C-alpha positions, 0 to 999 in steps of 0.5 A, spaced: 512 510 728 517 516 730 521 515 736 524 522 737 520 527 740 517 533 736 522 538 735 523 543 741 519 538 746 524 536 751 524 529 754 527 529 761 531 523 764 531 521 771 537 525 773 534 531 770 528 530 773 531 530 780 534 536 779 528 539 776 524 537 782 529 539 787 529 546 784 522 547 784 521 545 791 526 550 793 522 555 789 516 554 792 519 554 799 522 561 798 516 564 794 512 561 799 516 565 805 515 571 801 507 570 802 506 568 795 500 563 794 500 557 789 495 557 783 494 553 777 491 555 770 489 551 764 495 551 758 489 552 753 487 559 753 482 562 749 485 565 742 482 572 743 486 572 749 492 570 746 491 575 740 490 581 744 496 585 742 499 584 749 504 579 748 509 582 743 512 578 738 510 572 742 503 572 738 506 570 732 509 564 736 502 561 738 501 554 737 493 554 735 488 549 736 483 547 731 476 547 732 473 540 733 468 536 729 462 540 726 465 547 728 471 545 724 467 543 718 463 550 718 469 554 718 469 559 712 476 562 713 483 561 716 481 565 722 475 561 723 479 555 724 481 555 731 478 558 737 484 556 742 491 556 743 497 553 748 499 559 752 505 563 751 506 565 758 503 565 765 501 573 765 495 573 760 492 566 764 493 569 771 489 576 769 483 572 766 484 568 773 484 574 777 478 577 774 474 570 774 475 569 781 476 576 784 471 575 790 474 568 792 481 572 793 485 576 798 487 583 795 492 585 794 493 578 791 500 575 791 500 569 786 505 564 784 504 559 778 509 554 775 507 550 769 508 549 762 508 554 756 509 554 749 512 558 743 513 556 736 520 558 737 527 556 734 530 551 739 537 552 742 541 551 748 536 553 754 530 555 750 525 550 748 518 550 744 515 547 751 518 550 757 516 551 764 515 558 767 515 560 774 512 566 776 510 571 782 505 576 781 502 581 785 495 584 783 492 590 787 498 593 789 500 600 785 506 602 790 513 600 789 513 595 794 510 590 789 517 591 785 521 591 791 518 585 793 518 581 787 525 583 785 527 581 792 524 574 792 527 572 786 534 574 788 533 570 794 531 564 790 536 565 785 541 565 791 539 559 794 539 555 788 547 557 787 546 561 781 552 565 783 553 573 783 548 576 778 546 583 776 539 586 776 537 591 770 531 596 771 528 601 767 521 604 766 517 604 760 515 611 761 522 613 761 523 609 755 517 614 752 520 620 755 527 618 751 523 618 745 519 624 746 525 628 748 528 627 741 522 629 738 520 622 735 512 621 734 509 617 740 505 612 735 512 610 733 514 608 740 513 600 739 517 600 733 523 604 736 523 599 742 524 593 737 530 597 735 533 599 741 532 592 744 537 590 739 543 595 742 547 589 745 547 586 738 548 592 733 551 597 737 549 605 738 551 606 730 546 600 728 540 603 732 542 610 729 542 606 722 535 603 723 532 609 726 534 613 719 530 607 716 524 609 719 525 616 717 526 619 723 530 626 723 537 626 724 537 631 730 533 627 734 537 620 732 543 624 734 540 626 741 538 619 742 545 616 740 548 620 745 543 618 751 545 610 749 553 612 748 553 613 755 552 606 757 547 601 760 550 600 767 548 606 772 548 606 779 543 611 780 537 613 775 538 620 776 545 620 773 541 619 767 534 622 768 537 629 770 541 630 765 537 628 759 530 628 761 529 633 766 523 637 761 520 630 759 519 626 765 515 626 771 519 627 777 515 622 781 517 617 776 524 618 777 523 618 784 520 611 784 525 608 780 530 611 785 527 608 791 526 601 787 534 601 786 536 603 793 531 598 797 533 592 792 540 594 793 540 594 801 537 587 800 541 583 795 548 586 797 553 580 797 548 576 793 548 581 787 548 588 784 542 592 781 543 597 776 539 602 772 539 600 764 536 606 760 536 601 754 532 595 757 526 594 753 522 587 755 518 585 749 511 584 752 506 590 749 503 590 756 508 593 760 506 600 763 511 602 768 518 599 771 521 593 768 527 588 770 531 583 768 536 579 771 543 576 768 549 572 770 555 576 771 558 570 767 557 572 760 562 568 757 558 562 758 551 565 759 549 571 755 542 570 756 537 573 762 535 568 767 529 572 769 525 578 767 518 582 769 515 588 770 508 592 771 502 591 767 497 595 770 492 595 764 491 588 763 486 586 768 481 592 766 482 589 759 478 582 761 473 586 765 471 591 760 474 596 764 470 595 770 475 592 774 481 596 774 487 593 779 494 594 778 499 588 777 506 587 777 510 580 776 517 577 775 518 570 771 524 566 772 527 562 766 526 555 769 529 551 763 535 556 763 537 555 770 536 547 770 541 548 764 546 552 768 545 547 774 547 541 770 553 545 767 555 546 774 555 538 775 550 539 781 548 533 785 542 532 790 544 531 797 541 525 799 538 523 806 540 516 808 543 511 804 541 509 797 541 501 796 540 496 791 538 489 792 539 484 786 535 478 787 537 472 783 532 468 779 529 462 782 529 464 789 524 461 794 518 465 796 520 465 803 527 468 802 523 473 797 519 475 803 525 476 808 528 480 803 522 485 802 521 485 809 528 488 810 528 492 804 521 496 807 525 496 814 530 500 810 525 505 807 522 506 813 528 509 816 529 514 810 533 510 805 532 510 798 532 502 796 531 499 790 529 491 789 530 488 782 531 482 779 539 480 777 541 481 770 545 477 766 550 482 765 550 484 772 557 488 771 553 493 767 547 493 771 551 495 777 555 500 773 548 503 771 545 503 778 552 507 781 551 512 775 544 513 778 547 514 785 546 507 788 552 507 793 551 500 796 549 494 792 546 487 795 546 481 791 541 476 794 544 469 791 540 464 796 
């Protein structure tokens, strides 16, 4: 028997679980205050739903589940071996859930989901193969109020969790398409161009240009694209960028929509974080159709990753109903594991109400004495204290040290 967990599948110690449960309570409370309702979907999803070319590179990271019994024996090819898989995010299951239960739900519907997702990814700090996701989504609101609410709720939650100063990056998939069109790139090559653009922070503008050449794109278009990217990624207003580069390629309503989102969010998050327009922001999922956004910590020295991301996916609902139910949708997901990692790195401690007391009972105590201790222990618990009752170990010094490590501030030794 192997005592270690499967690679990338985390185990949680009691102290870790205290932090996780604290964060989850605060997340539910904050999102609940914004009107989001908690739902739950299964971790196992139909394989057809997971492989519909909506999940980007995550579709190559699916944990597939084999068919069972006779159905497995009847499979003739590798594609027929599985009929389901572990979900890689919560957006695809939510879309299916909404279509299946629409008559029972309010409209627009503000959903909150918290649960495990699975990706056969390379494990690293803050990234696991099994991880908890916390999503909020608004289905049925096609206005920019949805984006403003989602970003505002997430920013407030991160502020309450003590994440410190953070930066919100926003863009629009339609702006990305306009950038490609302005450079004369073929629309069919858009997804491949986005994959390259997503590497900008690692390979730089020259690296992006070199990989675009590898696609066979024209030098004039590459030069124009590079000039756009060379201007930077932190714009206080999107109009600075769109008016200069996309005046003939972008619908004015899209540019105005982006400006409204930025200005409204900025007024709400002032003092907690900042918001910028980033023309290089891509987001990897293939289902995004409009505004997209990410949140990163200012502390890039220690945390160079984003801690939340999302966007608008107006076409997803229709795919689950053969186009019969068309509902706009927008969502935001936080990197819960990364947030917990940051809290632990900061030495975060839970503030307890009441006292933490440990009663250690010597072996061989008479039944009447044990009863007296139990009555006293339960009285303290009724008063709101955390009270542990346990047999005294032979090495009581080590036992007390471990209890103190777990937050017990008073030790009561019952000798007789």
